[in-house]
C-alpha positions as CSV (number, residue, x, y, z in Angstrom):
1,M,4.8,-19.6,7.6
2,M,3.0,-23.0,8.8
3,Q,2.3,-25.9,6.6
4,V,-0.7,-25.2,5.3
5,N,-2.3,-28.8,3.1
6,A,-5.2,-28.1,1.1
7,N,-5.2,-32.1,0.8
8,P,-8.4,-33.8,2.1
9,T,-7.2,-36.7,4.9
10,T,-10.8,-37.9,5.5
11,N,-14.1,-38.2,3.6
12,K,-16.2,-35.9,5.3
13,T,-19.4,-36.7,3.4
14,E,-20.6,-40.0,3.9
15,G,-20.8,-42.1,1.0
16,A,-19.0,-39.7,-1.4
17,D,-16.9,-41.4,-3.4
18,Q,-14.7,-38.0,-3.3
19,A,-13.8,-36.0,0.0
20,M,-15.7,-33.0,0.3
21,Y,-14.9,-29.4,1.4
22,N,-17.0,-27.8,4.0
23,I,-16.9,-23.7,3.5
24,L,-18.7,-20.9,5.8
25,V,-19.9,-17.9,3.6
26,S,-20.8,-16.1,7.3
27,D,-21.2,-12.2,5.3
28,P,-24.2,-11.5,3.1
29,V,-22.0,-11.8,-0.6
30,S,-23.5,-12.1,-3.8
31,E,-24.9,-15.5,-4.4
32,K,-24.0,-15.0,-8.3
33,G,-20.3,-14.4,-7.4
34,L,-20.0,-17.8,-5.3
35,A,-20.9,-19.8,-8.7
36,P,-17.3,-20.9,-9.2
37,L,-17.9,-22.9,-5.7
38,V,-21.2,-23.8,-6.3
39,G,-20.4,-25.4,-9.1
40,D,-17.9,-27.8,-8.1
41,D,-18.8,-31.0,-6.8
42,N,-16.6,-31.5,-3.9
43,L,-17.1,-28.4,-2.2
44,N,-20.8,-27.9,0.3
45,V,-21.6,-24.5,0.6
46,T,-23.1,-23.0,3.8
47,M,-24.3,-19.5,3.9
48,E,-25.2,-18.1,7.6
49,N,-23.7,-16.1,10.1
50,A,-21.0,-18.0,12.0
51,A,-22.4,-17.3,15.3
52,N,-25.3,-19.9,14.5
53,A,-22.7,-22.3,11.8
54,G,-22.5,-25.0,14.5
55,D,-19.2,-26.8,15.5
56,L,-16.9,-24.1,13.6
57,S,-14.3,-27.4,13.2
58,Q,-15.9,-28.9,10.7
59,Y,-15.4,-25.9,7.9
60,D,-12.5,-25.7,5.8
61,A,-12.9,-22.5,4.4
62,L,-14.3,-19.3,5.6
63,I,-15.7,-16.4,3.4
64,V,-16.2,-13.2,5.0
65,R,-17.2,-9.6,3.9
66,S,-16.1,-6.6,7.1
67,Q,-19.3,-7.7,9.1
68,T,-17.8,-10.9,11.4
69,T,-14.9,-9.9,13.1
70,V,-12.7,-13.1,12.6
71,D,-10.7,-12.7,16.0
72,A,-8.2,-15.1,18.1
73,A,-11.6,-16.7,19.7
74,L,-13.6,-17.1,16.6
75,L,-10.4,-18.7,15.2
76,E,-9.4,-20.9,17.8
77,Q,-13.4,-22.5,16.8
78,L,-12.0,-22.9,13.3
79,T,-9.6,-26.0,13.5
80,N,-9.9,-27.0,10.6
81,V,-10.2,-23.9,8.5
82,K,-7.0,-23.7,5.6
83,I,-8.0,-20.5,3.9
84,I,-10.0,-17.4,4.8
85,A,-11.3,-15.5,2.3
86,R,-12.1,-11.2,2.5
87,A,-14.8,-10.2,-0.2
88,G,-13.1,-6.9,-0.6
89,V,-9.8,-5.1,0.0
90,G,-9.7,-4.4,3.3
91,T,-8.5,-6.8,6.2
92,D,-9.0,-4.9,9.4
93,N,-11.9,-7.3,10.8
94,I,-9.4,-10.3,10.7
95,D,-6.4,-11.3,13.0
96,V,-3.9,-11.9,10.0
97,D,-1.1,-12.8,12.5
98,K,-3.4,-15.5,14.4
99,A,-4.7,-16.5,11.1
100,T,-0.7,-17.1,10.5
101,E,-0.1,-19.3,13.5
102,Q,-2.5,-21.4,12.8
103,G,-1.2,-21.9,9.3
104,I,-4.6,-20.4,7.9
105,V,-3.8,-18.7,4.3
106,V,-5.8,-15.1,4.3
107,V,-6.9,-13.7,0.9
108,N,-8.4,-10.5,-0.5
109,A,-9.7,-9.8,-3.5
110,P,-7.8,-6.4,-4.3
111,D,-8.8,-5.1,-7.9
112,G,-12.6,-6.4,-7.4
113,N,-13.3,-2.7,-7.4
114,T,-11.5,-1.3,-9.7
115,I,-13.2,-0.3,-12.1
116,S,-16.1,1.0,-10.0
117,T,-14.3,3.1,-8.4
118,A,-12.3,5.2,-11.3
119,E,-16.3,5.8,-12.3
120,H,-17.3,7.2,-9.3
121,T,-14.5,9.0,-9.6
122,F,-15.4,10.3,-13.1
123,A,-18.6,10.4,-12.0
124,M,-17.8,12.9,-9.5
125,L,-15.4,15.1,-11.7
126,M,-18.4,15.6,-14.2
127,A,-20.9,16.4,-11.5
128,A,-18.2,18.8,-9.8
129,S,-17.8,20.3,-13.0
130,R,-21.2,20.9,-14.5
131,N,-22.5,21.8,-10.8
132,I,-25.3,18.5,-11.4
133,P,-26.4,17.9,-7.9
134,Q,-26.7,21.7,-6.8
135,A,-29.1,22.2,-10.0
136,N,-31.1,19.2,-8.9
137,A,-31.8,20.3,-5.4
138,S,-32.5,23.5,-7.2
139,I,-35.2,21.6,-9.2
140,K,-36.5,19.7,-6.5
141,N,-37.4,23.3,-4.7
142,E,-39.3,24.5,-7.5
143,E,-36.9,26.8,-8.7
144,W,-35.4,27.6,-12.5
145,N,-32.2,29.2,-12.2
146,R,-29.9,28.5,-15.2
147,K,-27.7,31.2,-14.6
148,A,-26.8,30.1,-11.1
149,F,-25.1,26.4,-12.4
150,Q,-22.9,27.7,-15.3
151,G,-20.7,24.9,-15.4
152,R,-17.1,23.8,-17.2
153,E,-16.3,21.7,-19.9
154,L,-13.2,19.3,-19.0
155,R,-11.9,19.4,-23.2
156,H,-8.6,21.0,-22.5
157,K,-8.9,21.1,-18.9
158,T,-5.8,19.4,-17.1
159,L,-6.3,16.5,-14.6
160,G,-3.9,16.2,-12.0
161,I,-3.8,12.9,-11.0
162,V,-1.7,12.2,-7.4
163,G,-0.9,8.0,-6.9
164,F,-1.3,6.2,-10.0
165,G,-1.8,2.8,-9.4
166,R,-4.7,0.4,-11.0
167,I,-7.8,2.7,-9.8
168,G,-5.2,6.1,-11.3
169,A,-4.3,4.1,-14.4
170,E,-8.1,3.6,-15.7
171,L,-8.8,6.9,-14.4
172,S,-6.6,8.4,-17.0
173,K,-8.4,6.2,-19.3
174,R,-12.0,8.3,-19.3
175,A,-10.1,11.4,-18.7
176,K,-8.2,11.0,-21.9
177,A,-11.8,9.8,-24.1
178,F,-13.0,13.7,-22.8
179,E,-9.9,15.3,-24.0
180,M,-8.0,15.9,-21.0
181,D,-4.5,17.0,-20.4
182,L,-3.1,14.8,-17.6
183,L,-0.2,15.3,-15.2
184,V,0.6,12.4,-13.0
185,Y,2.6,12.7,-9.7
186,D,3.9,9.2,-8.4
187,P,7.1,9.1,-6.8
188,F,7.4,5.9,-7.9
189,L,6.0,5.8,-11.0
190,T,8.9,5.1,-13.6
191,K,9.6,7.1,-17.2
192,A,9.2,4.3,-18.8
193,R,5.7,3.0,-17.8
194,A,4.3,6.8,-17.8
195,E,5.4,6.5,-21.4
196,K,3.1,3.3,-22.0
197,L,0.3,4.7,-20.3
198,G,0.7,7.8,-22.3
199,V,0.3,10.4,-19.1
200,E,3.5,12.7,-17.7
201,S,4.9,12.7,-14.7
202,V,5.8,15.5,-13.1
203,E,6.4,16.1,-9.4
204,L,4.0,17.5,-6.6
205,D,4.4,21.0,-6.9
206,E,4.0,21.0,-11.2
207,V,0.5,19.1,-10.5
208,L,-0.7,21.4,-7.9
209,K,0.6,24.5,-10.2
210,Q,-0.9,23.9,-13.2
211,A,-4.1,20.9,-12.6
212,D,-7.5,22.1,-12.8
213,Y,-8.5,19.4,-11.3
214,I,-6.9,17.2,-8.9
215,T,-7.8,14.1,-7.3
216,V,-6.3,11.5,-5.2
217,H,-5.4,7.8,-4.9
218,T,-3.0,7.0,-2.6
219,P,-2.7,4.8,0.3
220,L,-3.1,6.2,3.1
221,T,0.3,6.6,5.4
222,K,2.1,8.7,8.0
223,D,3.5,10.3,4.5
224,T,0.2,11.1,2.6
225,Q,-1.9,12.0,5.7
226,G,-2.5,15.4,4.9
227,L,-0.3,15.3,2.2
228,L,-3.5,18.0,0.5
229,G,-3.1,20.5,3.6
230,M,-3.0,23.8,3.8
231,E,0.5,24.8,2.4
232,N,0.2,22.5,-0.7
233,I,-3.6,24.2,-1.5
234,G,-2.4,26.9,-1.1
235,K,0.3,26.2,-4.7
236,T,-2.8,25.0,-5.9
237,K,-4.1,27.1,-9.3
238,P,-7.0,29.9,-8.0
239,G,-10.2,27.7,-9.1
240,V,-9.0,24.3,-9.1
241,F,-11.2,21.5,-7.8
242,L,-10.1,18.8,-5.4
243,L,-11.6,15.1,-5.3
244,N,-11.5,12.4,-2.8
245,C,-12.4,9.0,-3.6
246,A,-9.2,7.6,-1.7
247,R,-9.0,7.4,1.7
248,G,-10.3,10.3,4.6
249,G,-7.5,12.1,5.7
250,I,-5.4,12.1,2.5
251,V,-6.8,15.7,2.3
252,D,-6.7,18.0,5.3
253,E,-10.9,18.9,5.8
254,E,-10.1,22.0,7.8
255,A,-7.4,23.0,5.0
256,L,-9.7,22.6,2.6
257,K,-12.4,24.2,4.0
258,H,-10.6,27.3,4.7
259,Y,-9.7,27.5,0.9
260,L,-13.3,26.5,-0.1
261,D,-14.5,29.6,2.0
262,N,-11.9,31.8,0.5
263,E,-13.4,30.6,-3.2
264,H,-9.7,29.8,-4.0
265,I,-11.2,26.1,-4.7
266,S,-14.1,25.9,-7.1
267,G,-15.1,22.9,-5.5
268,A,-14.7,19.7,-3.9
269,A,-16.3,16.1,-4.5
270,L,-15.5,13.9,-1.4
271,D,-16.1,9.9,-1.2
272,V,-14.1,9.3,1.8
273,F,-13.7,11.6,5.4
274,E,-11.5,11.9,8.9
275,E,-14.5,10.2,10.1
276,E,-17.2,8.4,8.9
277,P,-19.8,8.4,9.5
278,V,-19.4,12.1,8.4
279,T,-18.4,14.3,11.6
280,N,-17.3,17.2,9.8
281,T,-20.9,18.3,8.3
282,E,-20.0,21.9,8.1
283,L,-18.1,20.6,5.3
284,A,-19.8,18.1,3.8
285,C,-22.8,20.3,3.4
286,H,-20.7,23.7,2.2
287,P,-22.7,24.7,-0.9
288,N,-19.6,23.6,-3.2
289,V,-19.2,20.2,-2.2
290,I,-20.6,17.2,-3.7
291,A,-20.1,14.5,-1.2
292,T,-21.1,10.4,-1.2
293,P,-21.1,7.7,1.6
294,H,-17.9,6.3,1.1
295,I,-20.0,4.5,-2.1
296,A,-17.0,4.4,-4.9
297,A,-17.1,0.6,-4.4
298,S,-20.5,0.0,-4.2
299,T,-22.0,-1.2,-7.7
300,Q,-23.5,-4.7,-8.3
301,E,-20.8,-5.8,-10.9
302,A,-17.8,-5.0,-8.1
303,Q,-19.7,-6.9,-5.4
304,M,-20.1,-9.7,-8.1
305,N,-16.2,-9.2,-9.0
306,V,-15.4,-9.9,-5.4
307,A,-17.3,-12.2,-4.9
308,V,-16.1,-14.3,-8.1
309,Q,-12.4,-13.4,-7.1
310,V,-12.7,-15.0,-3.7
311,A,-14.7,-18.1,-4.4
312,E,-12.6,-18.6,-7.3
313,E,-9.1,-18.0,-4.6
314,V,-10.9,-21.0,-2.2
315,R,-11.9,-23.2,-5.1
316,N,-8.6,-23.0,-6.4
317,F,-6.4,-23.7,-2.9
318,L,-8.4,-26.2,-1.8
319,N,-7.7,-27.8,-4.8
320,G,-4.5,-27.7,-4.1
321,Q,-3.5,-24.2,-6.4
322,P,-1.1,-21.7,-4.5
323,A,-3.5,-18.8,-3.5
324,L,-2.3,-15.7,-5.8
325,N,-3.9,-12.8,-3.2
326,S,-2.3,-14.0,0.1
327,I,-2.3,-10.8,1.9
328,N,0.1,-13.1,5.1
329,L,3.0,-15.4,4.2
330,P,3.3,-18.3,2.3
331,A,2.4,-22.0,3.1
332,M,5.6,-24.0,4.5
333,S,7.2,-26.9,6.7
334,K,8.0,-25.6,9.8
335,E,11.3,-27.1,9.9
336,R,11.8,-25.0,6.2
337,Y,10.3,-22.2,8.4
338,A,12.7,-22.6,11.0
339,E,15.7,-22.2,8.6
340,V,14.3,-19.5,6.5
341,Q,13.0,-17.0,9.2
342,P,16.3,-15.2,10.4
343,F,17.0,-14.3,7.1
344,Y,12.8,-13.4,6.0
345,D,12.8,-10.4,8.7
346,L,16.1,-9.3,7.3
347,T,15.1,-9.0,3.6
348,R,11.6,-7.7,4.8
349,K,13.1,-4.7,6.4
350,M,15.6,-4.2,4.0
351,G,13.3,-3.8,1.4
352,N,11.6,-1.5,3.4
353,I,14.6,0.0,4.1
354,L,15.2,0.4,0.2
355,S,12.3,1.9,-0.7
356,Q,12.2,4.9,1.9
357,C,16.1,5.6,1.1
358,M,15.5,5.6,-2.8
359,K,12.4,7.8,-3.4
360,S,12.6,7.8,-7.4
361,P,11.2,4.7,-9.7
362,A,12.3,2.4,-10.0
363,Q,13.4,-0.4,-12.6
364,E,15.2,-3.2,-11.5
365,I,15.6,-5.1,-8.0
366,E,18.6,-7.2,-7.6
367,V,19.6,-9.2,-4.6
368,N,22.6,-11.7,-3.9
369,Y,22.9,-14.2,-1.6
370,G,27.0,-15.5,-0.1
371,G,27.6,-17.5,2.8
372,D,25.1,-19.5,4.5
373,V,22.0,-17.8,3.2
374,A,22.7,-19.0,0.0
375,D,21.9,-22.3,1.4
376,V,18.4,-21.7,2.1
377,E,15.2,-21.1,0.0
378,T,16.4,-18.0,-1.9
379,S,13.6,-17.5,-3.6
380,I,11.5,-16.8,-0.8
381,L,13.7,-14.4,0.5
382,T,13.8,-12.5,-2.4
383,R,10.3,-12.2,-2.8
384,S,10.2,-11.1,0.9
385,L,12.6,-8.3,0.3
386,V,10.6,-7.3,-3.2
387,A,7.4,-7.3,-0.9
388,G,9.1,-5.2,1.9
389,F,10.1,-2.9,-0.7
390,L,6.7,-2.9,-3.0
391,G,4.6,-2.3,0.1
392,S,4.6,1.7,1.1
393,R,4.3,2.3,-2.4
394,I,1.2,1.3,-3.8
395,D,-2.5,1.3,-3.1
396,A,-3.0,-2.4,-2.4
397,P,-1.5,-4.7,-0.3
398,V,1.5,-6.6,-0.9
399,N,2.9,-9.7,-0.2
400,D,5.3,-13.0,-1.1
401,V,2.8,-14.5,-3.0
402,N,1.6,-11.7,-5.3
403,A,5.0,-9.4,-4.8
404,S,6.4,-11.3,-8.4
405,L,3.0,-10.0,-10.3
406,T,2.3,-6.4,-8.2
407,A,6.7,-5.3,-9.3
408,K,5.8,-6.9,-12.9
409,E,2.9,-4.1,-13.1
410,R,4.8,-1.4,-11.9
411,G,7.8,-2.5,-14.9
412,I,9.8,-3.6,-12.3
413,T,11.8,-6.8,-12.9
414,Y,14.1,-8.4,-10.1
415,G,16.5,-11.5,-9.9
416,E,18.7,-12.7,-7.9
417,K,21.8,-14.8,-7.6
418,Q,24.5,-16.4,-5.5
419,L,27.7,-14.4,-3.9
420,H,30.8,-16.4,-3.9
421,N,32.5,-13.9,-2.1
422,A,30.5,-13.1,1.7
423,Y,32.2,-10.1,2.3
424,G,33.9,-12.3,5.7
425,Y,30.3,-12.4,6.9
426,A,29.0,-15.9,7.8
427,N,25.9,-14.8,5.4
428,I,25.8,-12.0,3.6
429,V,22.4,-10.0,1.6
430,H,23.5,-7.8,-1.2
431,A,20.5,-5.8,-2.5
432,V,20.6,-3.1,-5.7
433,V,17.8,-1.0,-6.9
434,H,18.4,0.4,-10.2
435,G,16.8,3.6,-11.6
436,D,15.6,6.5,-13.1
437,H,17.9,8.4,-11.8
438,G,21.1,6.2,-10.3
439,S,21.1,2.7,-8.2
440,F,21.1,2.7,-4.3
441,S,22.6,-0.5,-2.6
442,L,21.8,-2.5,0.8
443,Q,24.1,-5.3,2.8
444,G,23.1,-6.8,5.3
445,T,23.5,-10.1,7.5
446,Y,22.0,-12.3,10.3
447,V,23.8,-12.7,14.0
448,K,22.0,-15.4,16.4
449,E,23.5,-13.3,19.4
450,Y,22.2,-10.0,17.7
451,G,19.6,-10.8,15.1
452,P,19.3,-8.9,12.0
453,R,22.4,-6.5,11.0
454,I,22.4,-3.3,8.4
455,V,26.3,-3.2,7.6
456,N,26.7,-1.4,4.2
457,I,24.4,1.5,3.0
458,N,25.6,2.5,-0.4
459,G,28.9,1.6,0.1
460,F,29.4,2.7,3.6
461,N,30.6,0.2,6.4
462,V,28.2,0.6,9.5
463,D,26.4,-1.6,11.5
464,F,23.4,-1.0,12.9
465,F,20.3,-3.6,14.1
466,P,17.1,-1.8,11.3
467,T,14.3,-1.2,13.5
468,G,12.2,1.6,15.2
469,H,12.9,5.7,14.1
470,L,16.0,6.3,12.2
471,I,17.1,9.1,10.1
472,Y,19.8,8.7,7.3
473,I,22.3,11.5,6.6
474,Q,24.4,12.3,3.6
475,H,26.9,14.9,4.8
476,S,30.3,15.9,4.1
477,D,33.1,14.8,5.8
478,Q,34.6,17.5,8.1
479,P,35.0,18.4,11.5
480,G,32.2,19.7,13.7
481,V,29.4,18.2,11.1
482,I,28.4,15.8,14.1
483,G,28.6,18.6,17.0
484,K,26.0,20.9,15.2
485,M,23.8,17.9,14.5
486,G,22.8,17.2,18.0
487,Q,23.4,20.2,19.0
488,L,20.2,21.1,16.3
489,L,18.3,17.4,17.5
490,G,18.8,18.8,21.0
491,E,17.0,22.3,20.1
492,E,14.3,20.0,18.5
493,G,13.5,17.9,21.6
494,V,14.9,14.5,19.6
495,N,16.9,11.8,21.6
496,I,19.6,9.7,19.5
497,A,19.7,6.6,21.3
498,T,22.0,5.3,18.7
499,M,24.6,6.9,15.9
500,Q,26.5,5.1,13.2
501,V,28.9,6.7,10.4
502,G,30.6,5.7,7.9
503,R,32.6,7.5,4.7
504,Q,34.8,6.3,2.2
505,T,38.0,8.8,2.1
506,E,38.8,11.5,4.5
507,G,37.0,14.7,3.7
508,G,34.9,13.4,1.2
509,D,31.4,11.7,1.2
510,A,29.8,10.2,4.5
511,I,26.8,9.2,6.2
512,M,25.4,8.9,9.7
513,M,22.5,6.7,10.4
514,L,21.3,7.6,14.2
515,A,18.1,5.7,15.6
516,V,16.1,8.3,17.9
517,D,13.5,7.8,20.8
518,R,10.1,9.1,18.8
519,E,9.5,9.6,14.8
520,P,10.8,13.1,13.3
521,T,8.6,15.2,11.9
522,E,9.1,16.4,8.5
523,H,10.2,20.1,10.5
524,V,13.4,18.0,11.8
525,V,14.2,16.5,8.7
526,Q,13.8,19.9,6.8
527,V,16.1,21.8,9.6
528,L,18.8,19.0,8.9
529,T,19.6,20.1,5.8
530,S,19.7,24.4,6.8
531,I,23.2,22.5,8.3
532,D,26.0,23.7,5.2
533,E,27.8,19.8,5.4
534,I,24.6,18.1,5.4
535,Y,22.7,17.7,2.2
536,K,20.4,15.2,2.4
537,A,18.2,13.8,5.3
538,D,15.6,11.4,4.9
539,K,13.6,9.6,8.3
540,I,12.7,6.1,7.8
541,E,10.3,3.6,9.8
542,V,11.4,0.3,10.4
């Protein structure tokens, strides 16, 4: 979060009336897509691999795809680069932390391949439903076997969409055109947005039980890893079709093969796999599976779109405009950073915890500041909290720059105000999320000697450090609850590092926040709720 100055200080082209910026395009990128750069007289574009581009200190911007590894060694040579643009979504090949340390903004193209992926998914849906690849292979083997490839119509069939971000929404439009019925599972989809987009929002079990076709469009996280596994696939209708054009690992491949073999699943369409290139050839070559080599985003238009998007980002940023798709921290001076940084870390963690504690759809995020923190640049802190809240909820990177737009797309409003009451602390951040099924609140503070602290959860006073593996337990305030909980966790091999308890009235509702030494399994969390006095337990990773 150091100052990034996109304004030229020296004239880089001898005899020119205006200063020039030098841009290095290190990977193959659509030349037509680079038109926004080529058409700007202030920009000089070089298309050359970084290893052969000479003195890298001459460049002000770098554009890459996946081939160039922008590691610390390369960044040390890019002494004048102000912005790095990835023509695509993923930034695994870029050391974002090191770039941030050098004051380099890193941007990507988060929605350039949305249409291509939605279209590919629908093409896979139709191909699987009508046995098109199998029938094509039969013809090429000089066979003519019409009866073997009888398919299904999509009309009036139910499509279940798991994950309703940009791609899921685009897919729903195409399914409606084919008169399909739509069921959507997205724990963060608000009722208002579902109604606006004309879809029915239901729980995952309802999708599994009712859908004739199920397609996944979620990010791959700890929560979605193996989401469609042995248990959940077993809940589906006999004859269902499964599609995965999102991320390998969301569908458990061994479970998928099991249900294909026993004919519970009629077919599957896969563009992504747990390991790529594919090692599970037994699944990929299954007669009822159609597979493609991760090409959902590989269209001429998508490659053009991502090139145009990053080219425009680079041009606008070098001309003094903000980067709209930055995936690292916003630019600011060192002095401003020193004031904001302690609270910035606090608000990001608070947003993350709020998102995990309130699993229902959110409509509004309210952030209030009291004490010393009210005197700093609170708009940055609010964006940090919103970004932390949305980060685990959608299938695209969320950062301080795009948090506002992302929240708006999700139908979530947010605002901030100053508090006259700091609740006895030198500084306080009070955040409340309002949703379809109630509200959830957190209060946090920053203590110089101890760092960020959470001091209130949903009206219960606590005091804990927001990091690591946490378990949030809601229970009734009865004698022996803590003992039962401790014994159960001991039997499960889970060691408690710290424990915070809070209650409002004797014998009423109470909470526990546990810090444990390792991430608890879903089984551990479920077992906790078997204790009569405990009515809810959630694991939180910060």
